[in-house]
C-alpha positions in Angstrom: -6.5 -13.5 -27.8 -8.5 -10.7 -26.0 -10.0 -10.6 -22.5 -13.6 -12.3 -22.5 -16.1 -9.7 -20.9 -19.5 -9.9 -19.6 -21.0 -9.4 -23.1 -19.3 -12.8 -24.1 -21.5 -14.8 -21.8 -24.7 -13.6 -23.5 -28.1 -13.0 -21.7 -27.8 -13.9 -18.0 -31.4 -13.5 -17.2 -32.4 -16.2 -14.8 -28.9 -17.6 -14.7 -26.9 -18.6 -11.6 -23.8 -16.4 -11.9 -20.7 -17.1 -9.5 -18.9 -13.8 -9.1 -15.3 -14.1 -7.8 -14.8 -10.9 -6.0 -11.9 -9.8 -3.9 -13.5 -8.8 -0.5 -10.4 -9.5 1.7 -11.2 -6.3 3.7 -9.5 -5.3 7.1 -11.6 -6.3 10.0 -11.2 -5.0 13.7 -13.4 -6.9 16.2 -15.8 -8.0 13.3 -16.2 -4.4 12.1 -14.9 -3.6 8.4 -12.4 -0.6 8.9 -11.9 -0.2 5.0 -14.7 -1.1 2.5 -12.8 0.1 -0.3 -12.8 -3.5 -2.2 -16.7 -4.0 -1.4 -17.4 -0.7 -2.9 -15.1 -1.7 -6.0 -17.2 -4.7 -6.7 -20.4 -3.0 -7.0 -20.4 -1.9 -10.6 -20.1 -5.6 -11.8 -22.7 -6.7 -9.1 -25.2 -4.1 -10.2 -24.8 -4.9 -13.6 -25.7 -8.5 -13.2 -28.3 -7.8 -10.9 -29.8 -5.5 -13.6 -29.7 -8.3 -16.1 -31.8 -10.6 -13.8 -28.8 -12.8 -12.8 -28.8 -14.8 -9.7 -25.8 -13.8 -8.2 -23.4 -16.0 -5.9 -20.7 -14.0 -4.5 -17.5 -15.8 -3.5 -14.3 -14.5 -1.9 -11.5 -15.3 0.5 -10.8 -13.2 3.6 -7.4 -13.3 5.5 -5.5 -16.7 5.7 -7.7 -19.2 7.9 -5.4 -22.0 6.8 -7.8 -24.0 4.9 -10.4 -24.6 7.9 -13.4 -22.6 9.1 -12.4 -19.7 11.4 -14.8 -17.3 12.9 -12.7 -14.5 12.8 -12.3 -14.7 9.1 -16.1 -14.9 8.2 -17.4 -13.1 5.3 -20.8 -12.6 7.1 -19.8 -8.8 7.9 -19.0 -8.2 4.2 -22.5 -9.7 3.2 -24.1 -7.2 5.5 -22.0 -4.3 4.2 -22.9 -5.5 0.7 -26.6 -5.4 1.6 -26.2 -1.7 2.8 -24.4 -0.8 -0.5 -26.7 -2.6 -2.8 -29.7 -1.4 -1.2 -31.2 -5.0 -1.0 -31.1 -8.1 0.9 -28.0 -10.3 0.7 -28.3 -13.6 1.9 -25.3 -15.3 3.5 -24.3 -19.1 3.3 -22.5 -20.4 6.3 -20.3 -22.8 4.1 -18.7 -22.7 0.8 -20.1 -25.7 -1.0 -22.1 -27.6 1.6 -25.7 -27.6 2.6 -26.1 -24.0 3.6 -24.6 -22.8 0.2 -26.6 -25.4 -1.7 -29.8 -24.3 -0.1 -29.1 -20.4 -0.4 -28.4 -20.8 -4.1 -31.6 -22.9 -4.8 -33.8 -20.3 -3.2 -32.4 -17.4 -5.2 -34.9 -15.7 -7.5 -33.9 -13.4 -10.5 -31.9 -10.5 -9.4 -31.3 -11.9 -6.0 -27.8 -12.1 -4.3 -26.0 -14.7 -1.8 -22.5 -14.5 -0.4 -21.0 -18.0 0.3 -18.6 -18.4 3.1 -14.9 -17.9 2.9 -13.3 -19.8 0.1 -10.2 -20.5 2.1 -12.0 -22.4 4.8 -11.7 -25.3 2.1 -8.0 -26.4 1.7 -8.7 -27.0 -1.8 -8.9 -23.2 -2.8 -5.2 -22.7 -2.4 -3.8 -26.0 -2.5 -0.4 -26.6 -4.3 -1.9 -29.8 -5.7 -3.8 -29.0 -9.1 -6.1 -31.7 -8.7 -7.2 -30.9 -5.2 -7.9 -27.4 -6.7 -9.7 -28.8 -9.6 -11.9 -30.8 -7.2 -13.0 -28.0 -5.3 -13.5 -25.9 -8.4 -16.0 -28.8 -9.4 -17.9 -28.5 -6.3 -18.1 -24.6 -6.8 -19.1 -25.1 -10.4 -22.2 -27.1 -9.4 -23.4 -23.8 -7.9 -23.6 -21.9 -11.0 -24.1 -21.6 -14.8 -21.3 -19.1 -15.5 -18.2 -17.5 -13.8 -17.5 -13.7 -13.5 -14.0 -13.2 -12.4 -13.7 -9.8 -10.8 -11.1 -10.1 -8.0 -8.1 -8.4 -9.4 -6.2 -8.9 -6.2 -5.8 -12.4 -6.7 -5.4 -12.9 -10.7 -1.8 -13.5 -10.1 -2.6 -16.7 -8.2 -3.5 -20.0 -9.6 -6.3 -20.7 -7.0 -9.2 -23.0 -7.6 -11.9 -20.2 -7.8 -9.5 -18.0 -10.0 -8.1 -20.5 -12.5 -9.7 -24.0 -12.3 -13.3 -22.7 -11.9 -12.8 -20.4 -15.1 -11.9 -23.7 -17.2 -15.0 -25.6 -16.0 -18.0 -23.1 -16.6 -18.2 -20.4 -19.2 -16.2 -17.5 -17.7 -15.4 -13.8 -18.4 -14.0 -10.9 -16.5 -16.1 -8.4 -14.5 -16.1 -4.6 -14.8 -13.4 -4.1 -12.1 -10.8 -6.4 -13.8 -11.5 -4.7 -17.2 -11.1 -1.2 -15.6 -7.7 -2.2 -13.8 -6.2 -3.8 -17.0 -7.2 -0.5 -19.0 -5.1 1.6 -16.6 -2.3 -0.7 -16.2 -2.1 -0.8 -20.1 -1.9 2.9 -20.0 0.9 2.7 -17.6 3.0 0.4 -19.8 2.0 1.2 -23.4 2.7 4.8 -24.5 2.2 6.6 -21.2 1.7 10.1 -21.5 5.1 12.1 -20.3 6.7 13.1 -17.9 6.1 9.8 -16.4 6.9 9.4 -12.7 6.9 6.2 -10.4 6.9 6.7 -6.6 8.0 3.6 -5.0 7.9 3.1 -1.0 7.1 0.4 1.3 9.5 -1.7 3.5 11.6 -3.6 1.2 13.5 -3.3 -2.0 13.4 -6.8 -2.8 9.4 -6.6 -3.2 10.0 -3.8 -6.1 13.0 -5.4 -8.0 10.9 -6.7 -10.7 8.9 -3.3 -11.2 12.2 -1.2 -11.1 13.7 -3.5 -13.7 10.7 -3.6 -15.9 9.8 0.3 -15.9 13.3 1.6 -16.1 13.2 1.6 -19.8 9.7 3.1 -19.7 9.7 6.1 -17.2 11.3 9.6 -16.9 11.7 9.6 -13.0 11.5 7.0 -10.0 11.0 8.7 -6.5 12.1 6.2 -3.7 10.9 6.6 -0.1 9.7 4.3 2.5 11.8 1.6 4.3 13.4 0.7 1.1 15.2 4.2 0.9 17.6 3.1 3.5 19.0 0.3 1.0 19.3 2.9 -1.8 21.2 5.5 0.6 23.4 2.6 1.9 24.3 1.8 -1.7 25.5 5.0 -2.2 27.8 4.7 0.8 25.7 6.5 3.5 25.4 5.1 7.1 21.7 4.4 8.0 21.8 3.6 11.7 19.2 0.9 12.7 17.0 1.6 9.8 15.6 -1.1 7.8 18.4 -2.3 5.3 18.7 -5.3 3.0 22.4 -5.7 2.5 21.9 -8.6 0.2 20.5 -6.3 -2.4 23.1 -3.6 -2.3 24.8 -4.6 -5.4 21.4 -4.8 -7.4 20.5 -1.4 -6.2 23.9 0.0 -7.5 23.3 -1.6 -10.7 19.9 0.1 -11.1 21.5 3.4 -10.1 24.0 2.9 -12.9 21.3 1.7 -15.5 19.2 4.8 -14.6 22.1 7.0 -15.3 22.9 5.4 -18.4 19.2 5.7 -19.7 18.7 9.2 -18.4 16.3 8.0 -15.9 16.3 10.4 -12.7 16.1 8.3 -9.5 15.3 10.7 -6.8 16.4 9.7 -3.1 15.4 11.5 -0.1 17.9 14.6 0.9 16.2 14.6 4.6 14.9 11.9 6.7 12.8 11.8 10.0 14.7 9.6 12.4 13.1 8.2 15.6 14.6 6.8 18.9 12.4 3.4 18.4 9.6 2.1 16.3 6.7 3.4 18.3 4.0 6.1 17.7 5.2 8.4 20.5 8.8 7.7 20.0 11.3 10.9 20.2 12.3 11.8 16.7 14.6 14.3 14.8 14.7 15.5 11.1 18.4 15.1 9.6 20.0 15.2 6.3 19.9 11.8 4.4 23.7 11.6 4.7 23.8 12.4 8.3 21.2 9.8 9.7 23.7 8.8 12.7 24.3 12.5 13.7 20.9 12.3 15.8 20.8 11.9 19.4 19.9 8.3 19.0 23.0 7.6 17.3 23.5 4.3 15.7 20.4 3.0 17.2 18.1 5.7 15.5 15.5 4.3 13.0 14.5 6.2 9.9 10.6 6.4 10.0 9.6 8.8 7.1 10.9 11.1 4.6 11.5 14.6 5.7 9.5 17.7 4.8 12.3 18.9 2.1 12.0 15.5 0.5 8.2 15.6 0.7 8.0 19.0 -1.0 10.4 17.9 -3.7 8.6 14.5 -4.5 5.2 16.5 -4.4 6.5 19.1 -7.0 7.8 16.1 -9.0 4.5 14.4 -9.1 2.6 17.6 -9.9 4.7 18.2 -12.8 4.1 14.8 -14.4 1.3 13.4 -16.8 1.5 10.0 -15.6 2.1 8.8 -12.0 2.2 5.4 -10.6 2.6 5.3 -6.9 3.0 1.9 -4.8 4.1 1.8 -1.3 3.9 4.6 1.7 6.5 7.0 2.3 6.9 6.1 6.0 5.1 4.6 8.9 1.8 6.5 8.0 -0.2 4.4 10.8 1.8 6.6 13.3 0.7 10.3 12.8 4.2 11.7 13.6 5.3 9.6 10.6 2.5 10.2 8.2 3.6 13.5 6.8 5.6 12.1 3.7 2.8 9.8 2.6 0.3 12.5 3.0 2.2 15.0 0.9 2.7 12.3 -2.0 -1.1 11.4 -1.7 -2.0 15.1 -1.9 0.1 15.8 -4.8 -1.3 12.8 -6.6 -4.8 14.4 -6.5 -3.5 17.3 -8.4 -2.0 15.4 -11.2 -3.0 16.8 -14.5 -3.2 13.4 -16.2 -3.3 10.0 -14.7 -2.5 9.4 -11.2 -2.9 5.7 -10.0 -2.7 4.5 -6.5 -1.3 1.0 -6.9 -3.4 -0.8 -4.1 -2.2 -2.5 -0.9 -0.7 -0.4 1.7 -0.9 2.7 -0.5 -4.8 2.3 -1.0 -5.2 1.9 3.0 -3.0 4.9 3.6 -4.9 7.4 1.4 -8.3 6.4 2.9 -7.0 6.4 6.7 -5.2 9.9 6.0 -8.9 11.2 4.9 -8.7 11.1 1.2 -11.6 9.8 -0.9 -11.4 7.6 -3.8 -12.7 9.9 -6.4 -9.8 12.4 -5.5 -7.4 10.0 -7.6 -7.5 8.8 -11.2 -7.6 5.1 -10.0 -7.0 3.3 -6.7 -5.9 -0.3 -7.7 -7.5 -3.0 -5.8 -4.4 -5.5 -6.4 -1.1 -4.5 -4.9 0.7 -7.6 -5.7 -1.3 -8.3 -8.9 -0.8 -4.7 -10.3 3.1 -5.0 -9.5 3.4 -8.5 -11.3 1.6 -7.1 -14.1 4.0 -4.2 -14.4 6.8 -6.6 -14.0 5.9 -8.1 -17.1 4.7 -11.3 -15.7 1.9 -13.6 -17.1 -0.9 -13.6 -14.6 -2.8 -17.0 -14.5 -6.1 -15.7 -13.5 -6.2 -13.2 -16.7 -4.6 -16.0 -19.1 -7.6 -18.2 -18.3 -10.0 -15.5 -19.4 -8.3 -15.0 -22.8 -5.9 -12.3 -21.8 -2.5 -12.8 -23.7 
């Protein structure tokens, strides 16, 4: 089976089309601090508007726990969409209630409405399939078809992603189609050399990816908090740095398998160690095998890769034809510990081939550090979904759209 795309739905002129986006944007005091996911939804929305569809946008935002919570309202997103689309975007103050029904009923061809946060209804994320199906039935009453375009949630069985797609004619939007095309290029006959850059806090979050990609890649660069578990697995002291002791044997196994396969696992040779986890903490750069030699001793915390490592990583990235990066190299939110992440991001913009930023914290980092989306081959909108795809897992939100 192949993925059902927009064309499979036929003419959408005058049809009420529910679009499941992923508009889970960061908010501070009701203001969107990164609108990347909103902008990523525009190609599909504009395609539907241009067809004369009556567009009903739904999404989640945050974790409101199945009940209305004003701090997680999608109203700021509706306002931003109006600015980006250059036309009015209505906002319904509930998901499937009176406000949503009235807003949908008043739509004309080419009009757009955003309904309130799906997770204000407990049925959206319920573990009970029947509860999800009942909420999906309520959503289905609003539209004639579903365009699923929230790649960040396709790895979840949620009412608007899975059950709704079974109740009305459904297809993938342009964003999901693009994401799958890129991920396919990362797993099926990628151009070589192929380098994967892994960071973030925990090795345990990346185990499946490492296992699935080891037979497929030429090189894995390891940074972020997870690097200390790798260093510890090699017998080095890591002071008070983040360490998953229960993963040491697993990591040793990966190091051995990589050596057998001829895959290069590149670990940092120097680390920035701080006195504490704070933006203004005193810090020193030391060799990766001498972390406890700083003035902070055993209480020091590694918060970034060092400059020597950053330069080595950047050289490896620039020399590759395919690069997938997931997870920052350090605590990029603190300027003193952002240099490693910035070096990796800069090198990724210089790849002569396909350079992919794997969503989540990596996407937030590149934008916060001043890079623009168009400097990269692709910025994924789905960190967790991308990782699960690269682990070889089946994603229910794609299977229900015909992807096998």
